[in-house]
DSSP file (Angstrom, degrees, kcal/mol; ACC not computed):
  #  RESIDUE AA STRUCTURE BP1 BP2  ACC     N-H-->O    O-->H-N    N-H-->O    O-->H-N    TCO  KAPPA ALPHA  PHI   PSI    X-CA   Y-CA   Z-CA
    1    1 A M              0   0    0      0, 0.0     2,-0.3     0, 0.0     0, 0.0   0.000 360.0 360.0 360.0 120.8  -33.2   -1.5   22.2
    2    2 A S        -     0   0    0      1,-0.0     2,-0.6     2,-0.0    25,-0.0  -0.584 360.0-136.7 -81.6 142.7  -31.8   -0.6   18.8
    3    3 A I        -     0   0    0     -2,-0.3     2,-0.3     4,-0.0    -1,-0.0  -0.884  24.7-171.0-104.8 120.5  -28.6   -2.2   17.8
    4    4 A E    >   -     0   0    0     -2,-0.6     3,-1.9     1,-0.0    56,-0.3  -0.858  31.6 -98.8-114.8 148.8  -26.1    0.2   16.2
    5    5 A V  T 3  S+     0   0    0     -2,-0.3    56,-0.2     1,-0.3     3,-0.1  -0.389 109.9  25.8 -61.5 133.3  -22.8   -0.5   14.4
    6    6 A G  T 3  S+     0   0    0     54,-3.2    -1,-0.3     1,-0.4     2,-0.1   0.182  89.8 125.5  98.8 -16.5  -19.9    0.3   16.9
    7    7 A S    <   -     0   0    0     -3,-1.9    53,-2.6    53,-0.1     2,-0.4  -0.472  53.8-137.0 -79.7 149.1  -21.8   -0.4   20.1
    8    8 A K  E     +A   59   0A   0     51,-0.2     2,-0.3    -2,-0.1    51,-0.2  -0.901  28.8 174.3-107.7 135.6  -20.5   -2.9   22.6
    9    9 A L  E     -A   58   0A   0     49,-2.8    49,-2.9    -2,-0.4     2,-0.4  -0.907  31.9-118.2-136.6 158.5  -23.0   -5.3   24.2
   10   10 A Q  E     +A   57   0A   0     -2,-0.3     2,-0.3    47,-0.2    47,-0.2  -0.837  42.5 167.9 -95.3 139.9  -23.0   -8.3   26.6
   11   11 A G  E     -A   56   0A   0     45,-3.0    45,-2.9    -2,-0.4     2,-0.4  -0.926  32.2-121.5-147.4 172.4  -24.4  -11.4   25.1
   12   12 A K  E     -AB  55  24A   0     12,-2.0    12,-3.0    -2,-0.3     2,-0.3  -0.971  28.5-119.1-124.5 129.4  -24.8  -15.1   25.7
   13   13 A V  E     + B   0  23A   0     41,-2.5    40,-2.5    -2,-0.4    10,-0.2  -0.489  36.1 169.9 -67.1 121.4  -23.4  -17.8   23.3
   14   14 A T  E     +     0   0A   0      8,-3.3     2,-0.3     1,-0.3     9,-0.2   0.617  60.2  11.9-109.9 -16.5  -26.4  -19.8   22.1
   15   15 A G  E     - B   0  22A   0      7,-1.4     7,-2.7    36,-0.1     2,-0.4  -0.987  56.2-152.7-160.7 148.2  -24.9  -21.9   19.3
   16   16 A I  E     + B   0  21A   0     -2,-0.3     2,-0.2     5,-0.2     5,-0.2  -0.991  16.5 172.8-128.6 134.3  -21.6  -22.9   17.8
   17   17 A T  E >   - B   0  20A   0      3,-3.1     3,-0.5    -2,-0.4    29,-0.2  -0.708  49.9 -97.6-122.7 178.6  -20.9  -23.9   14.3
   18   18 A N  T 3  S+     0   0    0     -2,-0.2    28,-0.1     1,-0.2     3,-0.1   0.620 123.8  43.8 -74.7  -8.3  -17.7  -24.6   12.4
   19   19 A F  T 3  S-     0   0    0      1,-0.2    16,-2.6    15,-0.0     2,-0.3   0.471 125.7 -47.7-111.8  -4.6  -17.8  -21.0   11.0
   20   20 A G  E <   -BC  17  34A   0     -3,-0.5    -3,-3.1    14,-0.3     2,-0.4  -0.997  58.1 -77.6 166.5-167.3  -18.7  -19.1   14.1
   21   21 A A  E     -BC  16  33A   0     12,-2.4    12,-3.2    -2,-0.3     2,-0.5  -0.985  27.1-134.2-131.7 142.6  -20.9  -18.6   17.1
   22   22 A F  E     -BC  15  32A   0     -7,-2.7    -8,-3.3    -2,-0.4    -7,-1.4  -0.830  23.6-164.1 -97.2 132.3  -24.4  -17.3   17.5
   23   23 A V  E     -BC  13  31A   0      8,-2.9     8,-2.8    -2,-0.5     2,-0.5  -0.958  15.0-137.2-121.4 128.7  -24.8  -14.8   20.3
   24   24 A E  E     -BC  12  30A   0    -12,-3.0   -12,-2.0    -2,-0.5     6,-0.2  -0.734  26.5-157.3 -85.0 127.7  -28.1  -13.7   21.9
   25   25 A L    >   -     0   0    0      4,-3.5     3,-1.7    -2,-0.5     4,-0.1  -0.548  32.2 -76.9 -98.2 163.0  -28.1  -10.0   22.4
   26   26 A P  T 3  S+     0   0    0      0, 0.0     3,-0.3     0, 0.0    -1,-0.1  -0.408 120.9  38.4 -58.6 137.8  -30.2   -7.8   24.9
   27   27 A G  T 3  S-     0   0    0      1,-0.2    -3,-0.0    -3,-0.1    -2,-0.0   0.387 127.1 -84.2  97.8  -1.4  -33.7   -7.5   23.4
   28   28 A G  S <  S+     0   0    0     -3,-1.7    -1,-0.2     1,-0.3     2,-0.1   0.395  87.3 133.0  86.6  -2.6  -33.8  -11.0   22.1
   29   29 A S        -     0   0    0     -3,-0.3    -4,-3.5    -4,-0.1     2,-0.4  -0.429  44.2-143.2 -80.2 161.2  -32.0  -10.5   18.8
   30   30 A T  E     -C   24   0A   0     -6,-0.2    39,-0.5    -2,-0.1     2,-0.3  -0.970  16.1-175.2-130.3 138.4  -29.2  -12.9   17.7
   31   31 A G  E     -C   23   0A   0     -8,-2.8    -8,-2.9    -2,-0.4     2,-0.5  -0.814  22.0-118.5-126.9 167.8  -26.0  -12.1   15.9
   32   32 A L  E     -Cd  22  70A   0     37,-2.6    39,-2.9    -2,-0.3     2,-0.8  -0.930   9.4-157.4-115.7 130.1  -23.2  -14.1   14.5
   33   33 A V  E     -Cd  21  71A   0    -12,-3.2   -12,-2.4    -2,-0.5    39,-0.1  -0.907  25.5-137.8 -99.8 107.4  -19.5  -13.9   15.5
   34   34 A H  E >   -C   20   0A   0     -2,-0.8     3,-2.6    37,-0.7   -14,-0.3  -0.329  21.0-113.1 -65.0 149.9  -17.5  -15.2   12.6
   35   35 A I  G >  S+     0   0    0    -16,-2.6     3,-1.2     1,-0.3     4,-0.5   0.793 117.9  59.5 -55.5 -30.6  -14.6  -17.5   13.5
   36   36 A S  G 3  S+     0   0    0    -17,-0.3    -1,-0.3     1,-0.2   -16,-0.1   0.619 103.5  52.0 -73.1 -12.9  -12.2  -14.9   12.3
   37   37 A E  G <  S+     0   0    0     -3,-2.6    36,-2.1     1,-0.1    37,-2.0   0.197  87.9  82.5-107.3  13.4  -13.6  -12.4   14.8
   38   38 A V  S <  S+     0   0    0     -3,-1.2     2,-0.3     1,-0.2    -2,-0.1   0.903 101.8   0.8 -86.4 -42.0  -13.3  -14.6   17.9
   39   39 A A        -     0   0    0     -4,-0.5    -1,-0.2     2,-0.3     4,-0.1  -0.938  65.1-114.5-144.3 163.9   -9.6  -14.0   18.8
   40   40 A D  S    S+     0   0    0     -2,-0.3     2,-0.1    -3,-0.1    -1,-0.1   0.834  99.7  58.4 -68.7 -31.1   -6.5  -12.0   17.5
   41   41 A N  S    S-     0   0    0      1,-0.1    -2,-0.3    -3,-0.0     2,-0.1  -0.410 108.4 -68.6 -96.2 176.0   -4.7  -15.2   16.7
   42   42 A Y        -     0   0    0     -2,-0.1     2,-0.7     1,-0.1    -1,-0.1  -0.401  44.3-153.9 -65.2 132.0   -5.7  -18.0   14.3
   43   43 A V        +     0   0    0      1,-0.2     3,-0.2    -4,-0.1    -1,-0.1  -0.926  22.1 168.8-110.7 109.6   -8.7  -20.1   15.5
   44   44 A K  S    S+     0   0    0     -2,-0.7     2,-0.5     1,-0.3    -1,-0.2   0.905  77.5  24.9 -83.3 -45.2   -8.7  -23.6   14.1
   45   45 A D    >   -     0   0    0      1,-0.1     3,-1.8   -10,-0.0    -1,-0.3  -0.967  64.9-157.6-124.3 116.8  -11.4  -24.9   16.4
   46   46 A I  G >> S+     0   0    0     -2,-0.5     4,-2.3     1,-0.3     3,-1.7   0.762  90.0  70.7 -63.2 -24.8  -13.9  -22.4   17.8
   47   47 A N  G 34 S+     0   0    0      1,-0.3    -1,-0.3     2,-0.2   -29,-0.0   0.663  87.8  65.3 -69.3 -15.6  -14.7  -24.8   20.7
   48   48 A D  G <4 S+     0   0    0     -3,-1.8    -1,-0.3     1,-0.1    -2,-0.2   0.692 115.1  28.9 -72.5 -18.2  -11.3  -24.1   22.1
   49   49 A H  T <4 S+     0   0    0     -3,-1.7     2,-0.3    -4,-0.3    -2,-0.2   0.717 123.3  33.0-113.7 -32.5  -12.4  -20.5   22.7
   50   50 A L     <  -     0   0    0     -4,-2.3     2,-0.3     6,-0.0    -1,-0.2  -0.915  52.3-169.6-132.2 154.6  -16.2  -20.6   23.3
   51   51 A K    >   -     0   0    0     -2,-0.3     3,-1.9    -3,-0.1   -38,-0.2  -0.967  42.4 -89.8-134.7 154.0  -18.8  -22.8   24.8
   52   52 A V  T 3  S+     0   0    0     -2,-0.3   -38,-0.2     1,-0.2     3,-0.1  -0.467 115.2  30.2 -63.7 131.0  -22.6  -22.6   24.7
   53   53 A G  T 3  S+     0   0    0    -40,-2.5    -1,-0.2     1,-0.3     2,-0.1   0.224  85.3 139.5 103.2 -11.9  -23.9  -20.5   27.6
   54   54 A D    <   -     0   0    0     -3,-1.9   -41,-2.5   -42,-0.1     2,-0.5  -0.397  51.4-132.0 -65.2 138.4  -20.7  -18.3   27.8
   55   55 A Q  E     +A   12   0A   0    -43,-0.2     2,-0.3    -2,-0.1   -43,-0.2  -0.827  35.1 177.8 -89.5 128.5  -21.3  -14.6   28.5
   56   56 A V  E     -A   11   0A   0    -45,-2.9   -45,-3.0    -2,-0.5     2,-0.5  -0.935  31.7-128.5-132.2 152.4  -19.2  -12.6   26.1
   57   57 A E  E     -A   10   0A   0     -2,-0.3     2,-0.3   -47,-0.2   -47,-0.2  -0.900  37.1-176.7 -99.6 129.7  -18.7   -8.9   25.3
   58   58 A V  E     -A    9   0A   0    -49,-2.9   -49,-2.8    -2,-0.5     2,-0.4  -0.880  22.5-141.1-126.5 155.4  -19.2   -8.2   21.6
   59   59 A K  E     -AE   8  72A   0     13,-2.3    13,-1.8    -2,-0.3     2,-0.6  -0.950  24.6-124.3-113.2 137.6  -19.0   -5.2   19.3
   60   60 A V  E     + E   0  71A   0    -53,-2.6   -54,-3.2    -2,-0.4    11,-0.2  -0.711  32.8 172.2 -80.1 120.6  -21.5   -4.8   16.5
   61   61 A I  E     -     0   0A   0      9,-2.6     2,-0.3    -2,-0.6    10,-0.2   0.699  63.0  -0.1-103.3 -23.0  -19.5   -4.5   13.3
   62   62 A N  E     - E   0  70A   0      8,-1.5     8,-3.0   -58,-0.1     2,-0.4  -0.965  47.7-160.3-160.8 148.4  -22.4   -4.6   10.7
   63   63 A V  E     - E   0  69A   0     -2,-0.3     6,-0.2     6,-0.2   -58,-0.1  -0.967  24.1-150.7-128.5 116.4  -26.2   -4.8   10.6
   64   64 A E    >   -     0   0    0      4,-2.9     3,-1.6    -2,-0.4    -2,-0.0  -0.348  25.8-109.5 -83.5 165.5  -27.5   -5.9    7.2
   65   65 A K  T 3  S+     0   0    0      1,-0.3    -1,-0.1     2,-0.1     0, 0.0   0.818 117.4  58.7 -65.1 -30.8  -30.9   -4.9    5.7
   66   66 A D  T 3  S-     0   0    0      2,-0.1    -1,-0.3     1,-0.1    -2,-0.0   0.405 124.8-101.0 -79.8   4.2  -32.3   -8.4    6.1
   67   67 A G  S <  S+     0   0    0     -3,-1.6     2,-0.2     1,-0.3    -2,-0.1   0.366  72.5 145.4  96.4  -6.0  -31.6   -8.1    9.9
   68   68 A K        -     0   0    0    -37,-0.1    -4,-2.9    -5,-0.1     2,-0.5  -0.475  35.4-152.1 -68.4 135.1  -28.4  -10.1   10.1
   69   69 A I  E     - E   0  63A   0    -39,-0.5   -37,-2.6    -6,-0.2     2,-0.5  -0.946   2.1-153.4-117.2 124.7  -26.1   -8.8   12.7
   70   70 A G  E     -dE  32  62A   0     -8,-3.0    -9,-2.6    -2,-0.5    -8,-1.5  -0.836  20.1-174.2 -96.7 126.9  -22.3   -9.2   12.4
   71   71 A L  E     -dE  33  60A   0    -39,-2.9   -37,-0.7    -2,-0.5     2,-0.4  -0.806  14.1-157.1-121.9 162.2  -20.5   -9.2   15.7
   72   72 A S  E     - E   0  59A   0    -13,-1.8   -13,-2.3    -2,-0.3   -34,-0.2  -0.990  13.3-175.3-140.2 130.8  -16.9   -9.3   16.9
   73   73 A I  S >> S+     0   0    0    -36,-2.1     3,-0.8    -2,-0.4     4,-0.7   0.850  89.8  52.9 -88.7 -38.8  -15.4  -10.5   20.2
   74   74 A K  T 34 S+     0   0    0    -37,-2.0     3,-0.4     1,-0.2   -36,-0.1   0.824 108.5  50.1 -69.0 -30.1  -11.7   -9.4   19.4
   75   75 A K  T 34 S+     0   0    0    -38,-0.3    -1,-0.2     1,-0.2    -2,-0.1   0.600 100.3  65.6 -83.0  -9.0  -12.8   -5.8   18.5
   76   76 A A  T <4 S+     0   0    0     -3,-0.8     2,-0.4   -19,-0.2    -1,-0.2   0.715  82.7  90.5 -80.8 -21.5  -14.7   -5.5   21.7
   77   77 A V  S  < S-     0   0    0     -4,-0.7     2,-0.6    -3,-0.4   -18,-0.0  -0.638  80.9-129.7 -79.9 127.1  -11.5   -5.8   23.8
   78   78 A D        +     0   0    0     -2,-0.4    -2,-0.1     0, 0.0    -1,-0.1  -0.665  32.2 178.6 -79.2 117.5  -10.0   -2.4   24.4
   79   79 A R        -     0   0    0     -2,-0.6     3,-0.1    -4,-0.1     2,-0.0  -0.937  34.7-106.1-117.9 140.9   -6.3   -2.5   23.5
   80   80 A P        -     0   0    0      0, 0.0     0, 0.0     0, 0.0     0, 0.0  -0.383  46.8-100.3 -63.0 145.2   -4.0    0.5   23.8
   81   81 A E        -     0   0    0      1,-0.1     3,-0.1    -2,-0.0     0, 0.0  -0.300  39.4-102.4 -66.1 148.7   -3.1    1.9   20.4
   82   82 A R        -     0   0    0      1,-0.1    -1,-0.1    -3,-0.1     3,-0.1  -0.468  42.7-103.6 -68.1 143.0    0.2    1.0   18.8
   83   83 A P        -     0   0    0      0, 0.0    -1,-0.1     0, 0.0     0, 0.0  -0.347  43.9 -97.8 -63.9 148.9    2.7    3.7   19.1
   84   84 A A        -     0   0    0      1,-0.1     3,-0.1    -3,-0.1    -3,-0.0  -0.312  48.0 -92.9 -64.0 151.5    3.3    5.6   15.8
   85   85 A R        -     0   0    0      1,-0.1    -1,-0.1    -3,-0.1     3,-0.1  -0.410  48.0-103.0 -65.4 141.4    6.3    4.5   13.8
   86   86 A P        -     0   0    0      0, 0.0    -1,-0.1     0, 0.0     3,-0.1  -0.359  43.2 -97.1 -65.8 149.4    9.5    6.5   14.6
   87   87 A E        -     0   0    0      1,-0.1     2,-0.1    -3,-0.1    -3,-0.0  -0.329  40.4-107.8 -63.0 143.7   10.4    9.1   12.1
   88   88 A R        -     0   0    0      1,-0.1    -1,-0.1     2,-0.1    -3,-0.0  -0.445  17.9-134.5 -72.3 149.7   13.0    8.1    9.5
   89   89 A S  S    S+     0   0    0     -2,-0.1     2,-0.4    -3,-0.1    -1,-0.1   0.769  84.5  84.4 -77.3 -22.6   16.4    9.7   10.0
   90   90 A E        -     0   0    0      1,-0.1    -2,-0.1     2,-0.1     4,-0.1  -0.628  59.7-165.1 -81.3 134.3   16.7   10.6    6.4
   91   91 A S        +     0   0    0     -2,-0.4    -1,-0.1     2,-0.1     3,-0.1   0.587  61.1  95.5 -94.9 -10.3   15.0   13.8    5.3
   92   92 A R  S    S-     0   0    0      1,-0.1     5,-0.1     2,-0.1    -2,-0.1  -0.493  85.9-101.8 -78.3 149.1   15.1   13.1    1.6
   93   93 A P    >   -     0   0    0      0, 0.0     3,-1.9     0, 0.0     4,-0.4  -0.317  35.6-108.2 -65.3 155.0   12.1   11.5    0.0
   94   94 A Y  G >  S+     0   0    0      1,-0.3     3,-1.3     2,-0.2    -2,-0.1   0.854 116.8  57.8 -54.4 -39.2   12.3    7.8   -0.7
   95   95 A S  G 3  S+     0   0    0      1,-0.3    -1,-0.3     0, 0.0    -3,-0.0   0.672 107.7  48.2 -69.9 -13.8   12.6    8.3   -4.5
   96   96 A Q  G <  S+     0   0    0     -3,-1.9    -1,-0.3     2,-0.1    -2,-0.2   0.348  84.9 110.5-105.4   6.3   15.7   10.5   -4.0
   97   97 A R  S <  S-     0   0    0     -3,-1.3     2,-0.1    -4,-0.4    -3,-0.0  -0.484  78.1-100.8 -77.4 149.5   17.6    8.2   -1.6
   98   98 A P        -     0   0    0      0, 0.0     2,-0.7     0, 0.0    -1,-0.1  -0.425  31.6-124.2 -70.7 148.8   20.7    6.6   -2.9
   99   99 A R        -     0   0    0     -2,-0.1     2,-0.1    10,-0.1     0, 0.0  -0.830  31.7-169.2 -98.1 115.9   20.3    3.0   -3.9
  100  100 A G        -     0   0    0     -2,-0.7     7,-0.1     7,-0.1    -1,-0.0  -0.181  38.8 -95.0 -90.9-174.2   22.8    0.7   -2.1
  101  101 A G    >   -     0   0    0     -2,-0.1     3,-0.5     1,-0.0     5,-0.2   0.336  60.3-105.8 -84.7   7.4   23.7   -2.9   -2.6
  102  102 A G  T 3   -     0   0    0      1,-0.2     5,-0.1     2,-0.1    -1,-0.0   0.648  64.0 -71.4  79.2  13.4   21.3   -4.1   -0.1
  103  103 A G  T 3  S+     0   0    0      3,-0.1    -1,-0.2     1,-0.1     4,-0.1   0.766 101.7 123.6  74.0  25.8   24.0   -4.8    2.5
  104  104 A R  S <  S-     0   0    0     -3,-0.5    -2,-0.1     2,-0.1    -1,-0.1   0.194  87.4 -95.1-106.3  16.5   25.3   -7.8    0.6
  105  105 A G  S    S+     0   0    0      1,-0.1     2,-1.4     0, 0.0    -3,-0.1   0.272  91.7 115.2  97.1 -13.1   28.9   -6.7    0.3
  106  106 A N        -     0   0    0     -5,-0.2     2,-1.1     2,-0.0    -1,-0.1  -0.633  45.0-174.3 -93.2  81.4   28.8   -5.2   -3.2
  107  107 A D        +     0   0    0     -2,-1.4     3,-0.2     1,-0.1    -7,-0.1  -0.644  20.6 153.5 -80.1 100.1   29.5   -1.6   -2.3
  108  108 A N        +     0   0    0     -2,-1.1     3,-0.4     1,-0.1    -1,-0.1  -0.204  24.0 124.9-120.0  38.6   29.1    0.3   -5.5
  109  109 A R  S    S+     0   0    0      1,-0.2    -1,-0.1   -11,-0.0   -10,-0.1   0.827  78.1  46.9 -69.5 -30.1   28.2    3.7   -4.2
  110  110 A N  S    S+     0   0    0     -3,-0.2    -1,-0.2     2,-0.1     2,-0.1   0.613  90.5 101.1 -87.5 -11.2   31.0    5.4   -6.0
  111  111 A A  S    S-     0   0    0     -3,-0.4    -3,-0.1     1,-0.1     3,-0.1  -0.430  81.8-108.2 -74.4 147.9   30.3    3.7   -9.4
  112  112 A R        -     0   0    0     -2,-0.1    -1,-0.1     1,-0.1    -2,-0.1  -0.527  39.4-106.1 -73.5 140.8   28.4    5.7  -12.0
  113  113 A P        -     0   0    0      0, 0.0     2,-0.2     0, 0.0    -1,-0.1  -0.392  33.8-118.0 -68.5 145.5   24.9    4.6  -12.6
  114  114 A E        -     0   0    0     -2,-0.1     2,-0.2    -3,-0.1    -3,-0.0  -0.568  23.4-137.5 -79.3 142.9   24.3    2.7  -15.8
  115  115 A N     >  -     0   0    0     -2,-0.2     4,-2.0     1,-0.1     5,-0.2  -0.503  29.5 -99.2 -93.9 174.6   21.9    4.1  -18.3
  116  116 A F  H  > S+     0   0    0      1,-0.2     4,-2.9     2,-0.2     5,-0.2   0.902 119.3  53.4 -61.5 -43.8   19.3    2.0  -20.2
  117  117 A E  H  > S+     0   0    0      1,-0.2     4,-2.6     2,-0.2    -1,-0.2   0.913 110.0  47.2 -63.7 -41.0   21.3    1.7  -23.4
  118  118 A S  H  > S+     0   0    0      2,-0.2     4,-2.4     1,-0.2    -1,-0.2   0.913 113.2  49.3 -67.4 -38.2   24.4    0.3  -21.6
  119  119 A K  H  X S+     0   0    0     -4,-2.0     4,-2.4     1,-0.2    -2,-0.2   0.923 112.4  48.0 -63.9 -42.6   22.3   -2.1  -19.6
  120  120 A M  H  X S+     0   0    0     -4,-2.9     4,-2.6     2,-0.2    -2,-0.2   0.899 111.1  50.1 -65.5 -40.4   20.6   -3.3  -22.8
  121  121 A A  H  X S+     0   0    0     -4,-2.6     4,-2.3     2,-0.2    -1,-0.2   0.916 111.8  48.2 -63.7 -43.9   23.9   -3.7  -24.6
  122  122 A K  H  X S+     0   0    0     -4,-2.4     4,-2.4     2,-0.2    -2,-0.2   0.909 111.9  49.9 -62.0 -44.2   25.3   -5.8  -21.7
  123  123 A F  H  X S+     0   0    0     -4,-2.4     4,-2.9     1,-0.2    -2,-0.2   0.937 111.5  48.6 -60.1 -49.4   22.1   -7.9  -21.7
  124  124 A L  H  X S+     0   0    0     -4,-2.6     4,-2.7     1,-0.2    -2,-0.2   0.892 111.3  49.8 -62.2 -39.7   22.3   -8.5  -25.5
  125  125 A K  H  X S+     0   0    0     -4,-2.3     4,-2.4     2,-0.2    -1,-0.2   0.944 113.5  45.6 -62.9 -47.6   26.0   -9.5  -25.3
  126  126 A D  H  X S+     0   0    0     -4,-2.4     4,-2.2     1,-0.2    -2,-0.2   0.910 113.5  49.7 -61.6 -41.9   25.3  -11.9  -22.4
  127  127 A S  H  X S+     0   0    0     -4,-2.9     4,-2.5    -5,-0.2    -2,-0.2   0.926 110.5  49.0 -63.3 -45.3   22.3  -13.3  -24.2
  128  128 A E  H  X S+     0   0    0     -4,-2.7     4,-2.6     1,-0.2     5,-0.2   0.894 111.4  50.9 -64.7 -40.0   24.2  -13.9  -27.5
  129  129 A D  H  X S+     0   0    0     -4,-2.4     4,-2.1     2,-0.2    -1,-0.2   0.923 112.4  45.5 -59.7 -45.5   27.0  -15.6  -25.6
  130  130 A R  H  X S+     0   0    0     -4,-2.2     4,-2.3     2,-0.2    -2,-0.2   0.894 112.9  50.7 -69.2 -39.3   24.7  -17.9  -23.9
  131  131 A L  H  X S+     0   0    0     -4,-2.5     4,-2.6     2,-0.2    -2,-0.2   0.935 110.1  49.0 -64.5 -45.7   22.8  -18.7  -27.1
  132  132 A S  H  X S+     0   0    0     -4,-2.6     4,-2.3     1,-0.2    -2,-0.2   0.906 111.9  49.5 -62.2 -40.3   26.0  -19.5  -29.0
  133  133 A T  H  X S+     0   0    0     -4,-2.1     4,-2.0    -5,-0.2    -1,-0.2   0.914 111.8  48.8 -62.4 -42.6   27.1  -21.8  -26.3
  134  134 A L  H  X S+     0   0    0     -4,-2.3     4,-2.1     2,-0.2    -2,-0.2   0.909 110.9  50.1 -62.1 -45.7   23.8  -23.5  -26.2
  135  135 A K  H  X S+     0   0    0     -4,-2.6     4,-2.5     1,-0.2     5,-0.3   0.897 109.4  51.0 -63.7 -41.3   23.8  -24.0  -30.0
  136  136 A R  H  X S+     0   0    0     -4,-2.3     4,-1.7     1,-0.2    -1,-0.2   0.909 111.8  48.1 -62.3 -40.4   27.3  -25.5  -30.0
  137  137 A A  H  X S+     0   0    0     -4,-2.0     4,-1.0    -5,-0.2    -1,-0.2   0.888 115.2  42.8 -67.0 -38.9   26.3  -27.9  -27.3
  138  138 A T  H  X S+     0   0    0     -4,-2.1     4,-1.8     2,-0.2    -2,-0.2   0.858 111.6  53.8 -79.1 -34.1   23.1  -29.1  -29.0
  139  139 A E  H  X>S+     0   0    0     -4,-2.5     5,-2.2     1,-0.2     4,-1.4   0.893 107.0  51.5 -69.0 -37.0   24.6  -29.3  -32.5
  140  140 A S  H  <5S+     0   0    0     -4,-1.7    -1,-0.2    -5,-0.3    -2,-0.2   0.853 111.0  49.2 -69.2 -29.1   27.4  -31.5  -31.4
  141  141 A K  H  <5S+     0   0    0     -4,-1.0    -1,-0.2     1,-0.2    -2,-0.2   0.840 115.1  42.8 -74.6 -33.7   24.9  -33.8  -29.7
  142  142 A R  H  <5S-     0   0    0     -4,-1.8    -2,-0.2    -5,-0.1    -1,-0.2   0.589 111.7-117.2 -90.1  -9.8   22.6  -34.0  -32.8
  143  143 A G  T  <5 +     0   0    0     -4,-1.4     4,-0.4    -5,-0.2    -3,-0.2   0.817  57.9 159.1  81.1  31.2   25.5  -34.4  -35.3
  144  144 A G      < +     0   0    0     -5,-2.2     3,-0.4     1,-0.2    -1,-0.1  -0.237  40.2  42.5 -81.8 172.3   24.8  -31.1  -37.1
  145  145 A R  S    S-     0   0    0      1,-0.2    -1,-0.2     2,-0.1    -2,-0.1   0.934 134.0 -39.4  58.0  57.5   27.2  -29.0  -39.3
  146  146 A G  S    S+     0   0    0      1,-0.2    -1,-0.2    -3,-0.1     2,-0.1   0.561  89.6 151.7  81.7   6.4   29.0  -31.6  -41.3
  147  147 A A        -     0   0    0     -3,-0.4    -1,-0.2    -4,-0.4     2,-0.1  -0.519  53.1-104.0 -72.6 143.6   29.4  -34.3  -38.5
  148  148 A R        -     0   0    0     -2,-0.1     2,-0.5     1,-0.0    -1,-0.1  -0.392  27.8-145.2 -70.3 139.7   29.4  -37.7  -40.0
  149  149 A R              0   0    0     -2,-0.1    -1,-0.0     1,-0.1    -6,-0.0  -0.917 360.0 360.0-106.7 134.9   26.4  -39.9  -39.7
  150  150 A G              0   0    0     -2,-0.5    -1,-0.1     0, 0.0    -2,-0.0   0.471 360.0 360.0 -94.8 360.0   26.9  -43.5  -39.3
């Protein structure tokens, strides 16, 4: 029996390691179910989910050239597909939507948008104010600008 990627098979757990479980497949071949492919949720200890001798349904997720077979238990379970996301109510593309205040109370929808030059001028003014305040504070502590030294 040839093992193909995507096929679902019944197997028997033959060994458990800290990184996964070895499963014997029909035909005598053995594949590995990595610990991340055991369950949909986080698996800290694989022994909480599998025991040696358990019969499990697995899906073949890869077959390497050297004969190693990658298996998945969580992908073998048929789950209904998630419903598609509901359509957005806005018909304008995302790039053309108005930029709001993020719902934090600063409603500036009627304000004119700032251009780059005005933003840069505002930044430079704030920066110079902060720098001058910082210089005044450090110079007074160091005794600079004519302060007497004792």
